[in-house]
C-alpha positions in Angstrom: 0.0 0.0 0.0 1.4 3.4 -0.9 1.1 6.7 1.0 -2.3 7.4 -0.5 -3.7 4.0 0.5 -3.6 2.4 -3.0 -2.5 -1.2 -3.2 0.4 -1.8 -5.6 2.2 -5.0 -6.7 5.9 -5.1 -7.3 7.3 -7.9 -9.3 10.8 -9.2 -8.6 12.8 -11.7 -10.6 15.2 -13.7 -8.5 17.1 -15.0 -11.6 17.6 -11.6 -13.2 20.8 -10.8 -15.1 23.8 -9.6 -13.2 24.5 -5.9 -13.1 28.0 -6.3 -14.7 29.3 -8.7 -17.2 32.6 -10.4 -16.1 34.4 -9.7 -19.4 34.0 -6.9 -21.9 32.2 -8.3 -24.9 33.7 -7.5 -28.3 32.1 -7.8 -31.7 33.3 -11.4 -32.0 34.8 -14.0 -29.7 38.5 -14.0 -29.1 38.8 -17.5 -30.7 37.5 -16.3 -34.0 39.7 -13.2 -33.9 42.7 -15.5 -33.4 41.5 -17.7 -36.3 41.4 -14.6 -38.5 45.1 -13.9 -37.7 45.9 -17.6 -38.5 44.0 -17.1 -41.8 46.6 -14.5 -42.9 49.4 -17.1 -42.4 47.4 -19.5 -44.6 47.0 -16.9 -47.4 50.8 -16.1 -47.2 51.8 -19.7 -47.9 53.4 -20.0 -51.4 52.6 -23.7 -51.6 48.8 -22.7 -51.7 49.3 -20.5 -54.7 48.1 -21.7 -58.1 50.4 -22.2 -61.1 48.9 -19.3 -63.0 49.5 -17.0 -60.0 53.1 -18.2 -59.7 53.9 -17.6 -63.4 53.5 -13.9 -62.8 56.8 -13.8 -61.0 60.2 -14.0 -62.7 61.9 -15.5 -59.5 61.3 -16.6 -56.0 62.5 -13.2 -54.6 59.7 -11.4 -56.5 57.1 -13.9 -55.3 58.3 -13.5 -51.7 58.2 -9.7 -51.9 54.6 -9.9 -53.1 53.5 -12.3 -50.4 55.3 -10.3 -47.7 53.5 -7.1 -48.7 50.1 -8.9 -48.9 50.7 -10.4 -45.4 51.7 -7.1 -43.9 48.7 -5.3 -45.6 46.3 -7.9 -44.3 47.8 -7.8 -40.8 47.4 -4.0 -40.8 43.8 -4.3 -42.0 42.9 -6.6 -39.1 44.8 -4.5 -36.6 43.1 -1.3 -37.7 39.7 -3.0 -37.8 40.2 -4.2 -34.3 41.8 -0.9 -33.0 39.3 1.6 -34.5 36.2 -0.5 -34.8 35.4 0.6 -38.3 34.4 -1.1 -41.5 36.8 -2.1 -44.3 35.1 0.4 -46.6 35.9 3.2 -44.2 39.6 2.1 -43.9 39.8 2.2 -47.8 39.3 6.0 -47.5 42.1 6.5 -44.9 44.8 8.9 -46.3 48.6 9.0 -45.7 48.8 12.8 -45.6 46.1 13.2 -43.0 47.6 10.4 -40.9 51.1 12.0 -41.0 49.5 15.4 -40.0 48.0 13.6 -36.9 51.5 12.2 -36.1 50.2 8.6 -36.6 48.3 8.8 -33.3 44.9 9.1 -35.0 43.4 8.0 -38.3 41.2 10.4 -40.2 38.2 8.3 -41.3 34.7 8.8 -42.7 31.7 7.3 -41.2 29.8 5.3 -43.7 27.1 3.9 -41.4 24.9 7.1 -41.5 25.2 7.9 -45.2 24.5 11.5 -46.2 25.3 13.6 -49.2 28.8 14.0 -47.7 30.0 11.3 -45.3 31.1 12.8 -41.9 34.8 12.6 -41.3 37.0 12.9 -38.3 40.0 11.7 -36.4 39.8 8.3 -34.7 42.4 7.5 -31.9 44.7 4.5 -32.5 45.5 2.3 -29.5 47.3 -0.9 -28.7 50.5 -0.1 -30.7 48.5 0.3 -33.9 50.0 3.8 -34.4 53.5 2.4 -34.5 52.6 -0.5 -36.9 50.7 1.9 -39.1 53.7 4.2 -39.4 56.1 1.3 -40.2 53.7 0.0 -42.8 53.3 3.4 -44.5 57.0 4.6 -44.3 58.6 1.2 -45.0 56.4 -1.4 -46.6 54.1 0.8 -48.6 57.1 2.8 -49.8 59.0 -0.3 -50.7 56.0 -1.6 -52.8 55.9 1.7 -54.8 59.7 1.5 -55.4 59.5 -2.1 -56.4 56.7 -1.4 -58.9 58.6 1.5 -60.4 61.7 -0.6 -60.8 59.5 -3.2 -62.6 58.3 -0.5 -65.1 54.9 -0.1 -63.5 53.6 3.5 -62.9 51.9 3.3 -59.5 49.2 5.9 -58.7 48.7 5.6 -54.9 46.6 8.8 -54.7 47.5 9.2 -51.0 45.7 6.0 -50.0 47.2 3.7 -47.3 46.0 0.4 -48.8 47.3 -0.3 -52.3 47.0 -3.0 -54.9 50.2 -5.1 -54.9 50.3 -5.4 -58.7 49.5 -1.8 -59.8 50.1 0.4 -56.8 46.6 1.9 -57.1 44.2 2.4 -54.1 42.1 -0.5 -53.0 38.4 0.2 -53.3 35.9 -0.2 -50.4 34.7 -3.4 -52.2 38.3 -4.7 -52.5 39.0 -4.3 -48.8 35.7 -5.9 -47.9 36.6 -8.8 -50.2 40.0 -9.0 -48.6 38.5 -9.4 -45.2 36.1 -12.1 -46.5 39.1 -13.9 -48.1 40.9 -13.8 -44.7 37.8 -15.2 -43.0 37.4 -18.0 -45.5 41.1 -19.0 -45.2 40.7 -19.0 -41.4 37.7 -21.4 -41.8 35.4 -18.9 -40.1 31.9 -20.0 -41.3 29.9 -17.6 -39.1 29.4 -14.0 -39.9 32.6 -12.2 -39.0 32.3 -8.4 -38.6 
C-alpha cells in the first residue's frame, strides 16, 4: 500500500541478469579473432598458390616480396579493424597525408554507417600499438612496394591511400578491402558472420 492507501504490486525476478558482465564483450569471440590472424598465415603460404599466379613472378624473390607485402597489408587491416572498430570500406578511404599530420596517433576516417550527401569525417584515436605499426607500414612497406613497382616498369598511382594493390600500386576500393576481409575469414575457416 502506498502513502495514499492504494494497493500496488511489485514484481521481482530472483534470476535476473547480473549488473555487470565479467568480461567486456567484443564484436566477435577471441577464438574467432585469433582464427582470422591464422588465416593471414594460410594466405601467405606459397605452396597454396596456383600455377597461374606463380607464373607472374620471374623469380622466388619477387614472389616472396609480393607475399610479404600482402601479409603485412592484411595484418594492418585486421589490426586497424580491431583498433578503431570501423568497416573495411571506411579504412579504404584512410589517407597517408592526414595520418602524417596527426602524427600517426589518429586515423582520419569517414563514417559510412549514416550515409549522407557527404560522409562525416573525423580523427579516430589509435591504440594498442596500432599507431607504430601503421607508421612502419606506410613509411617502410608501402614505400617499398611503390619503389619495387617503379623498378619493374609499373607506374603506381597511390593517390595518398594507405592500402594499395600489390600489382598496380593503385588504391584498393571499399569493395576490394571488404573482399580481402572475406578472403581472410574464408582462409581461417570462419563460417559464421565475422564483422
